[in-house]
N, C-alpha and C positions, 0 to 999 in steps of 0.2 A: 366783806371779810371774807377771806378764801376759806377753803375747806381745811387746809393745812394749818391756817393760824387759829381756825377754831379748835382742830385737835390739839394745838399746842397748847391754848389756855385752857382746855378741860383739866380738872382736876383726876388725879391717879386713882382708879378703882381696880379691884380684883378681875371684872369680867373684863378688862382691857387685855388681859395676860392671854385670853382666848381670841376676843373679837378685833381688837386692834392690830392692823397688820405690821405696826411697828415693835410689837411684843410677841406675835404669834409663833415667828419662826424659832425664838430663843426659848419660848416654854415647850415647844414640842422636844427641842434638844434636850433641856434639863430633865423632863419628864422620861425620854429614853434613857438619859444615862444613868438616873435612878433605877430605873427597871433593869437595866443591865447589871447595875452592881449589886441589885437585890438578888437576882438572878446567880451571878457569881456567887456571893455569898451563900445560899443556899446550898448550891453544889460543893463547894468547900467544907461546909457545915456538914453536910448530908456523908461527903466523904471521910470526914474526919469521925464520925459516929461510928460507921460502918467498919473503919479501921480499928478502932477503940472496941468493937463488939468482938473482931477477930483476935484481939489480944497484940496486935500492932499500932498501937498510937503512933501519929505523924511525930517523927523524930529524925534527927539529922545525926546523931550521935555515931551512927553507924561509920561515918567517913573518920572518928578516930581510932578505929579498930583495926588491927593488922591485917593488911590484903591477903598476904599468903599466897600470891602467884607472882611469876616473873613475867617483866616485859622485855622484849628481845631489842627494839628499838626505841631509843630514848636521848633525850636532850640533856638531862638532869640527873643527877645521883639518884637512883632507887635500887631498892632489893624488895626480896619478898617480904620481909619484916617491916616494910614500910607502911604508914596508913593507908587507907581506901582514897582519902583525900590526897595523898601524894600520887598515887596511883591514877587519880582522876585528873591532877595537874600534868602527868606525864602525857596521858590521853589527849588533854587539851593542846599541849605545846605541840605534839605530832599532827595534830589536825590543824593546826595554824601553820605548821611547816609546809604540809601537802597544799593547802591553799594559797600562800604566798608564792610557793616555786610554781603551782600549777597557773595562776593567773599571770604570772610573768612571762611562763613559756606560751601560754595559749593567747597573749595579746601579741607576743612578738610573732608567733606563727599565723595567727588571725591576721595580721596586717599584712603582712607578706602574701599571704594566699589570698586575701582580698584583692589586693592591687594586681597580682598576677592572673587573677580570675578575669580581669578587663583588659589583658594584654591583647595585642593585635596579632600576636604569633597564635595563630590557630590551635597548635598542637601544646604549647602551654596551657592557653587556656581550657581547654578541654581536660587537659589534665588535672587542674584545677578542679574543675568541675566534678570530675570522678571522684577526687579525694572528699570533697565536701559531702556529695550523694552518698558514698558509702559510710562515712562516719557518722554523719547526723541521722542516719537511716537504721542504724542497729544500735540497740540498746547498750548504753554504756558498761553495764555489769558485763557484757559478753567481752568487752573490749580491755576489760582490767582482767578478767579471767584469762583471754585469749593473750594479752602480753606477759601475763606471769607464765604461762606455759612455755612461752616463746624464751625466756630467761632460764628456765629449768631444763630444757630440753637442748636448747641451742648451745650454751656455754660449757667448758668443760670443767669436770671436778678438779678441786684442788690438788689432789694425788697426780694430775697429769701433768702437773708443772715441775715434779720432782725427777732428779736423776737426769744421766746423759739421754735415756731416750726417752725423755719429754715429750708429748705431743702438743704441749701449749707453752706459751710464754708470755711473759708481762710486755706491756706496751710503755711508751713515753719514755725510754731510757730505763726500762725497770723500775718504774714508780706505781704503774697502776695494772691491777689484775682483774679480770672481767671472769668470774668463775660462776657456777650453778648456784652457788650459796650467797652469790652479791658482788658487789663491785669494791675492791679494796683501794683506797687511793691515799695520798700522804694527808698527813693529820697536822694540822697547826699546833703548835706549842709557844704558850705566852709564860716568859720569865720575867725577871725582874727590869723594869725598865719599859715593857712593853705599852704601858698605860701611855707613855709621851708618843711613841708612835701611831698609836689609836688616835690619841686626840688631834696630832698632825694631821693623820688621814680625814678625821671628821670636819677637821678646818680646810682642808683640800677640797671637800664636796660642797661645803659652802661657798668657797672661791668658786668652783665652776658655776655656780648658781648665779653670784654676783657678776662674775665674767659674762656669762650669757644674756643678764639682762643690759649690762651694759653695751654689749655687742649688739644686741638688737637695737637699743636706742639710738646708736652711732649710725647704724645703719640707714634707721629713718632719717637721720638728719643730714647726713653725706651721700647716702647711697653707696657706700663703699663696704666690701663685703671681706671679712677676715676669715682667715683658716680656722674656722672654731673648733673642728674636730680634733686637729692637732695640737692647738692651744689646750683645749680640755685636756687631751690624753696627758699633756706635760705635767699639768695642775694634778692630775690625778694620780700620776706615779711618782714625779721627780722629788716633791716636798716628802713624802713617806719614807722614800730610798734613802733622802739624805739623814732622816731622823733616823732610821734603823742602823745606817753605818755608823754615825755618832753615837748611838746609844750602846755601840758593840753590840748589834744583830740579836735582842732581845726576843725576837719573834723567830722561830726555826720550824723545821719540819721533821717530823717522823715519818719514816716509808714502811710499808707493807713487807714483810720478809715470811717465807715458808719455813715453818718450823713443825714438825711433826706431819700431821694428816691435814695441817688448815694453816693460813695465814695468820701471822700476829704483827702487831704494831700497824700504825696507819690509823686510817679510817674506813669503818665497814659499813657500808650502804647496803642494806638489805634488798633482796630482790622484790619482796613485797612494797619498799616504799618506791623504788624505782619504776615498776611496773604500773603502781597505781597514778603517781605522778605523770607518766607518760600518757597512760591510758585518759586520764581526765584532761590532760593538756591537748592532745590530739583531737578528742571529742569535742572540746568546748572551743578549740580553733575554728573548725567548722561553722560554728555558728556566730563567732565573731566575724570570721571572714565574710558572710553574707551581711553583717551590720555594716563594716567595712565598705563592700561593693556599694549597698544602698547610700552609704554617705557621700561617696564619691559620684554615683550618677546623680546624685541630688544637686550637684553644681552644675550651674549652666554651662555649656559649651564655648560661650563667649568668654569665660573668664580664663580658660586654659588658651584660646585663640588670643587673646588680649596680652598675655604673658608671653606666649611666643611671639608676638608682634613686637615684643620690646627686647627680644635677643634671648631670652631665657631658655637654658636646656630644659631637656624633659624632665630630669629628676628634680631640677631646681624649681620648676614648675610644681611638681607633685609635692615637694617640701614646703615650698613658701605659700602657694596660692591656694592648692585645693586642699590638700590635707587639713591646714588650720580652721578651714569654713567646713569641712565634712565632719569633724569632730564635734559640732553641735548636734548633729543627727547620729553620729555613731555613740555617744557617750551614754543616753539612756537605755539603749538595749544592752550595751555591755555591763552597765550595773547589773542588770538582770543575770547576764551570764557569770559574772563572779560571784552572785549569791548563789547560782544553780551550782556550780563546780564547787564551792564551799560545801553546800548541803550534801552534793553526789559524794564528797569524801567519806560519808558516813557508810559507804560501801565497801570500806576497806577490809573489815571482817572477813570478806570472800576470800583475801589472799593471806590472812593472816597479820595485816598490819594493824597495830594496837592504838586506835584513833580513842577519841573520846566516848564514842558510841561501843566500843568494843572493851573498854575498860569499865567506865561508870554505867554504861547501859547493858554491858554483856556480863563480864565475869563477876564484879561487884553486885551486880543487882541480882544475879542467880545465886550467888553465896550468902548474902546477908537477907534475901526476901524482901528486901525494901524497895517494891516495884514503883509505888506511887513517889518517892521522894527521889528515885533515881531519875523517873521520868520528867520530873517536873524540873530538877536541875539540869538535865539535857535540853530541855525547850527552853530554859532561861539562857543556857550557854548559846545554842545555836542564835537565838532572837539577839542575844547581844552582839554577837560577831556579825549578823546580816546586818543590823542596826549600823554598827561600826564600818563596815564598807560602804553601806548607803551615804552615810552622812560625808565620810571622806571624798565619795566620788561625786555626790552632789555638790559639795563644795567647788571641786574643781569643774563640774559642768557649768556652775553659774560664774565661775571665772572665764569660761570660753563663749558662753551666750552671748549673741547679738545685743550690744548695748545701744539704744535709743537715746538720742539726743532730747 
């Protein structure tokens, strides 16, 4: 009888949890987990006792109290009489806005710069190298402050747009104004019936995705390549435009106008938002570009040569052969850069942009004196955001991972 059969026939005993290799690893993990939970419980209990001794028992009731301060950039309605919870929500939405816009722009710039970094043109590749080295070797906080200074010092004041002797003027047919107080752009207004247009637009996005899948399948079966870009562009615009006309144009625009000493109407994008967005995007794009370059260089040159031998143009080779394979190398570090950008947005207070750190972790914390509660909520919020980004990107990473038969 083999040793494995003898172990299988033995009756279970407590000593086997330590001496039997089948149970030892699990025993160590369970003990470590219990010790960790006991340590965490002791820390929480000790903190609660100390707070109670100071007359500040752990409580989140401060979230229902009036905030008493204004927030200049907001996506939802908010006044100084709103609750601290509402202020935290406004700050959270501001954080998500910067993170979303930053990830989009950083990805676009990073891919372009990473590809150009490998260009055979000496001047282009050297310029991209200079960009990468400059941005990634200077702290992001300095870039944020520097970009804010450029907006304040370089753009004209609103009063310079007034009168016959105006030294500044609006652009894009007098619909956009760049000032030292921010950028004023047209604002979308939704009237009755706009929900139909929105639903048609969302259906168009689904149609673009479905067409893309069908087009790829057709190409794999027949080898014929359709003009996907123009067809997708038509699906993107035409149904929504038709719905807009049929419903009587329920979606309209209001334009900024100079009234008094400032612009009124339209949508005001403050310098703090734009400078933070651009600084985080340009900084993170330098790291993404290096990840893209590494991913492309990881693909064998034989792949490119084989595609060229089949008659594919260089841009098609990059789009259809190189990048799809390089994504398996690019995605893991790309996830880290998205997380870094989101967490770096907490530096927004340096330029007066009220994100979740500036509201809940700044003014609310100082006014209410609830340091422990505010910091715990901040940690949980950033943890939830980071885990959400990681989950979504890991799902995509698994979809592009090499599948073995």
